[in-house]
C-alpha positions in Angstrom: 3.2 -22.5 12.8 6.2 -21.2 12.1 6.9 -18.7 9.0 8.3 -20.9 6.9 6.1 -24.6 7.4 3.2 -21.4 6.6 4.7 -20.4 3.9 5.0 -24.0 1.8 1.2 -24.4 2.8 0.6 -21.7 0.8 2.3 -22.2 -2.0 1.3 -25.6 -2.1 -2.4 -24.6 -2.0 -2.1 -22.2 -4.3 -0.3 -24.7 -6.4 -3.1 -27.0 -6.5 -5.9 -25.2 -6.8 -4.5 -23.6 -10.1 -8.3 -22.6 -11.2 -10.1 -22.4 -8.3 -9.5 -22.3 -4.2 -11.1 -22.5 -1.3 -13.4 -19.2 -2.0 -14.3 -20.6 -5.4 -12.0 -18.1 -7.2 -11.0 -18.3 -10.7 -7.8 -17.3 -13.0 -10.2 -14.6 -14.4 -9.6 -10.8 -13.7 -11.1 -9.1 -10.7 -12.9 -6.0 -11.6 -13.1 -3.4 -9.0 -16.1 -2.3 -8.0 -15.7 2.0 -9.2 -19.9 2.6 -10.2 -20.5 4.8 -8.0 -18.5 8.1 -6.3 -16.1 6.2 -4.3 -13.7 3.7 -5.0 -12.4 1.2 -2.8 -8.7 0.1 -1.7 -7.7 -2.2 0.4 -5.3 -1.9 3.7 -3.6 -5.3 4.5 -1.8 -5.5 7.5 -1.2 -7.0 10.9 -3.1 -5.2 13.2 -2.1 -8.1 16.0 0.5 -10.6 16.5 4.2 -10.1 16.5 4.7 -7.5 13.4 1.9 -5.5 15.0 4.5 -3.0 16.7 5.9 -2.4 12.7 2.9 -2.4 10.4 0.0 -0.4 12.3 1.7 2.7 11.8 1.9 2.1 7.9 -1.8 1.3 8.4 -2.0 4.9 10.2 0.3 6.6 7.2 -1.7 4.5 4.7 -5.1 6.5 6.0 -2.7 9.7 6.2 -2.3 9.9 2.4 -6.1 8.8 2.1 -7.3 11.2 4.0 -5.1 14.3 1.8 -5.9 13.0 -1.4 -9.9 12.8 -0.7 -9.4 16.1 0.5 -8.2 17.5 -2.3 -10.6 15.8 -4.7 -9.6 12.6 -4.9 -8.7 10.4 -7.7 -10.4 10.6 -11.3 -13.0 12.3 -9.3 -13.7 9.3 -7.0 -12.9 9.7 -3.1 -10.8 6.9 -1.9 -12.8 4.1 0.5 -10.4 2.4 2.2 -11.1 -1.5 3.5 -8.7 -2.1 6.2 -8.3 -6.0 7.0 -5.8 -7.6 9.8 -3.2 -10.1 8.2 -2.6 -11.0 12.2 1.3 -11.6 11.4 0.2 -15.3 9.8 1.1 -15.8 6.4 -1.8 -17.5 5.5 -4.2 -15.0 6.6 -2.4 -12.7 4.4 -3.8 -14.7 1.7 -7.1 -15.0 2.6 -7.4 -11.4 3.2 -6.2 -10.5 0.2 -8.7 -12.9 -1.2 -11.6 -10.9 0.5 -10.6 -7.3 -0.8 -10.4 -8.5 -4.6 -13.2 -11.0 -4.9 -16.0 -9.3 -2.5 -14.6 -6.0 -1.5 -13.6 -5.6 -5.1 -11.1 -3.0 -4.5 -9.3 -0.7 -7.1 -5.4 -2.0 -5.3 -4.2 -3.3 -2.2 -1.0 -1.4 0.1 0.3 -3.9 2.3 2.0 -6.7 3.5 5.2 -6.1 5.6 7.5 -9.7 5.7 8.1 -11.1 2.9 6.8 -14.1 4.0 3.1 -12.0 4.0 4.6 -10.9 0.7 4.9 -14.7 -1.0 2.1 -15.8 0.2 -0.5 -13.2 -1.5 1.6 -12.9 -4.4 0.0 -15.5 -6.6 -3.3 -14.3 -5.4 -2.8 -10.9 -7.2 -1.2 -12.5 -10.0 -4.5 -14.7 -10.4 -6.9 -12.5 -9.9 -4.7 -9.7 -12.1 -4.7 -7.1 -9.1 -2.6 -4.7 -8.1 -0.4 -5.0 -4.6 1.5 -1.9 -3.3 4.0 -3.6 -1.0 5.8 -0.6 0.7 9.3 -2.4 3.0 12.6 -2.9 1.6 13.1 -6.7 1.1 16.1 -9.1 -0.3 15.4 -8.8 -4.0 15.3 -11.5 -6.0 11.6 -11.0 -7.6 9.6 -9.6 -9.6 5.6 -9.8 -9.9 3.8 -8.2 -12.9 0.9 -7.5 -10.5 3.5 -6.0 -7.4 4.8 -2.4 -7.4 7.7 -2.2 -4.8 7.9 1.1 -3.0 10.5 -0.1 -0.3 14.1 -0.4 -0.9 15.3 -3.8 -3.4 18.8 -5.0 -2.2 21.0 -2.9 -4.3 19.3 0.2 -3.1 19.6 -0.4 1.3 21.8 -4.3 1.9 24.6 -3.4 -0.8 24.8 0.5 0.5 24.9 -0.8 4.2 27.8 -3.0 3.3 29.9 -0.7 1.7 29.6 1.7 4.7 31.3 -1.4 6.6 33.9 -2.0 4.3 34.2 1.7 4.5 35.1 2.0 7.9 37.1 -1.0 8.5 34.3 -3.1 9.5 35.8 -6.6 8.1 34.2 -9.7 10.2 30.7 -9.5 10.0 28.2 -11.9 12.7 24.3 -12.0 10.9 21.5 -12.1 13.2 18.2 -13.3 11.7 14.6 -14.3 12.0 13.9 -17.3 10.4 12.0 -16.4 7.7 12.7 -15.8 3.6 13.7 -12.2 3.9 16.4 -13.2 6.4 17.6 -16.0 5.0 17.7 -14.6 1.6 19.5 -11.6 2.7 22.2 -13.2 4.3 23.3 -15.2 1.1 23.4 -11.8 -0.7 25.6 -10.5 2.1 27.8 -14.0 2.1 28.4 -13.3 -1.8 29.2 -9.8 -1.2 31.9 -10.9 1.6 33.4 -13.3 -0.6 34.2 -10.7 -3.4 34.6 -7.2 -1.1 37.9 -9.0 1.6 35.0 -9.8 4.3 34.5 -12.5 6.5 31.6 -13.8 8.1 31.7 -15.2 11.3 28.7 -16.4 11.9 24.9 -17.0 11.2 22.2 -17.5 13.2 18.3 -17.1 13.3 15.3 -17.3 15.9 11.6 -18.2 15.0 9.9 -14.9 14.2 8.5 -13.7 17.4 11.1 -14.8 19.7 11.9 -13.5 23.0 15.2 -15.4 23.8 18.5 -14.1 22.7 21.0 -14.9 25.5 22.7 -17.8 23.5 22.8 -15.8 20.3 24.2 -13.0 22.1 27.3 -14.8 24.0 27.8 -15.9 20.1 27.9 -13.0 19.5 30.3 -11.8 21.9 33.0 -14.6 22.2 32.9 -14.3 17.9 34.7 -10.9 18.5 32.9 -9.3 15.4 33.7 -6.0 14.1 29.8 -5.5 13.3 27.0 -7.1 13.4 24.1 -7.1 10.7 20.9 -7.6 11.4 18.0 -9.1 10.0 15.7 -9.3 12.6 11.9 -8.6 12.3 9.3 -7.3 14.6 9.2 -7.5 18.6 12.2 -9.6 18.8 13.9 -6.8 18.1 13.8 -5.7 22.0 14.1 -9.3 23.7 17.8 -8.9 21.1 19.0 -5.7 22.6 18.2 -6.0 25.7 20.4 -8.9 25.7 23.3 -7.9 23.7 23.2 -4.9 26.3 23.6 -7.2 29.0 26.1 -9.5 27.2 28.4 -5.9 27.5 27.9 -5.6 23.9 27.5 -1.3 22.6 27.8 0.2 19.5 31.5 1.3 20.2 32.9 -2.1 20.8 30.3 -4.1 18.3 28.3 -1.9 16.3 24.7 -3.4 15.3 23.8 -2.6 11.4 19.5 -3.3 11.5 17.4 -3.3 8.0 14.3 -3.8 10.0 14.5 -1.5 13.0 12.9 2.5 12.2 11.8 5.1 14.5 8.7 3.3 15.8 10.9 -0.1 16.4 13.5 2.5 18.2 10.6 3.8 20.4 9.4 0.2 21.3 12.7 -0.9 22.3 14.1 2.3 23.9 16.8 4.4 23.0 18.8 3.6 26.0 19.6 -0.3 24.5 19.7 1.4 20.3 21.7 4.5 20.9 24.9 4.8 18.5 23.8 1.6 16.4 23.3 2.0 12.7 20.7 1.6 10.7 20.3 1.2 6.8 17.1 3.2 5.3 16.2 5.5 2.3 14.0 8.0 4.6 13.9 9.4 8.8 12.0 11.7 10.1 14.8 14.2 10.5 15.4 13.5 6.3 15.4 17.2 5.3 13.2 18.9 3.3 9.9 20.5 2.6 7.7 17.5 1.6 9.0 15.7 4.8 8.4 18.8 7.2 4.9 18.9 5.6 4.6 14.6 6.1 5.8 14.4 9.5 3.5 17.5 10.8 0.5 16.1 9.2 1.1 12.7 10.9 2.3 14.3 14.2 -1.3 16.1 14.1 -3.9 13.2 13.4 -1.9 10.5 15.6 -0.1 12.5 17.8 2.6 14.7 18.8 5.0 11.6 20.0 4.1 9.7 17.3 7.2 9.3 14.8 7.7 8.5 11.1 9.7 6.2 9.5 11.0 4.9 6.3 8.1 1.9 5.9 5.7 4.5 6.6 6.9 6.7 4.2 7.0 4.4 1.6 3.3 3.5 2.1 2.4 6.8 2.2 4.1 7.5 -1.0 2.7 4.2 -2.7 -0.5 5.9 -2.3 0.0 9.2 -4.4 2.3 7.1 -6.9 -0.6 4.7 -7.5 -3.3 8.1 -7.9 -0.6 9.3 -10.3 -0.9 6.3 -12.1 -4.8 6.0 -12.5 -4.6 9.8 -13.6 -2.1 9.2 -16.3 -4.1 6.3 -17.4 -7.5 7.7 -17.0 -8.5 4.4 -15.7 -8.3 1.8 -12.6 -7.9 -0.9 -14.9 -4.8 -2.3 -13.5 -3.4 -3.4 -17.2 -4.0 0.6 -18.3 -2.4 1.6 -14.6 0.9 -0.4 -15.2 1.3 0.5 -18.8 1.3 4.2 -17.1 3.6 3.7 -14.6 6.7 4.2 -16.0 8.7 7.9 -15.6 5.8 8.6 -12.6 7.5 10.8 -10.2 6.9 11.7 -6.8 8.4 14.6 -4.7 8.1 12.1 -1.6 9.2 13.1 2.0 12.0 10.9 1.1 12.9 12.5 -1.8 12.1 12.3 -5.2 11.2 8.8 -6.4 10.5 7.7 -10.2 9.3 4.6 -11.0 11.0 2.4 -12.5 8.0 0.7 -15.2 10.2 -2.2 -16.5 11.0 -3.6 -12.4 7.9 -1.6 -10.8 10.5 -0.9 -8.5 11.3 3.1 -8.0 14.3 4.8 -7.7 15.4 5.3 -4.2 18.2 7.2 -2.2 20.0 5.2 0.4 20.7 6.3 3.5 22.8 5.2 6.8 21.6 6.1 10.2 22.3 6.4 13.6 20.0 6.1 16.4 20.2 8.9 18.9 19.6 9.1 22.7 16.3 10.7 21.9 14.8 7.9 19.9 15.4 9.5 16.7 17.8 8.5 13.3 20.0 11.3 12.1 21.4 10.4 8.7 25.2 9.8 8.5 26.0 8.9 5.0 23.7 8.8 1.8 24.1 7.8 -1.5 23.8 11.6 -3.3 21.4 10.9 -5.7 18.4 8.3 -6.0 19.5 4.6 -7.2 18.2 2.5 -10.2 16.5 -0.4 -8.9 18.3 -3.6 -9.4 16.0 -6.0 -8.0 18.1 -9.5 -9.3 21.8 -7.7 -8.4 22.5 -7.6 -12.2 25.0 -5.4 -11.9 27.0 -7.1 -9.7 29.1 -9.9 -10.7 29.3 -11.3 -7.3 25.6 -11.8 -7.3 25.5 -14.3 -10.0 24.2 -17.5 -9.1 21.9 -15.9 -6.4 19.0 -15.8 -8.4 
């Protein structure tokens, strides 16, 4: 089932079963089991399917944070017990597993999801049960939820800075390539609106099904467009096929650079640096980001999972999210979601990406934008940053060109 169709089915089921669902749940808040000396949390990631290339390492970084916190005494005197579930790159499965974690396992919070389709699928589950989800991946914005904390970048912390960077380099003729689901289509509407207001031209816009491995036609269309640059919102292992076809078409980072917003160090390793060297990425963190907190994080991750295992932005945002939840719980002196939310505003953490602060009003966090260039060694080196953390603006209220998008 295509991502869009699957998502529509989930939304329809949610709308038709406002009071109960297949599991017999109700609109009442789910109560976490905190009676013993442990507190359970859910880890909800694709451990199989097209998104496993990206999400397995996010699960691993969540486990690292939990191990570190447990080693230092846990949270409110309780050790954290992770319950891991496989969303299997399938949006209805994400919704089913979210329901299980909340109602059967009675977790205090859940950490995970990657694609916007998976997040959209579980959003009504967390809202109905009044349970917390910490979502660690950059996304298209235009969303807030009282039961989701967004620890990845929203639009004005990633996509807009990437466009500003292209514009500053005189790259004004852009071709859009993305996976066919929520995030790329919404992001490209925002990119098109930005382009119209900033003297840029969108020469083409193509989508491929999530998991697609056929990109020869798209690569040839991109080449024929004579664009200055490509803005890439492909997700998962489709990027492997796309960049191989890109090189086969004779396109290079020098002749037509690609800026990607879903390729981090783990994907670079899977695709191969010979296909990506010189290409650009837009994130808020790289393994090479300077700072003592990142040095510690990278060392700990490699010690646990292997010296050849890279760290990446979504992994770092997931790792950070566990520490933010811990700080919220300790400030609230409670695992109760309502009290945790009330305590969230202004919570800070010296994260591997730098200092982050929770904006309680939007439940997003302040993040520093970074543009990086992929090296032949597979690492990404920062070539520009925003200088300071950017206040989250998920609905792009601070940009006149974005009026009407939401």
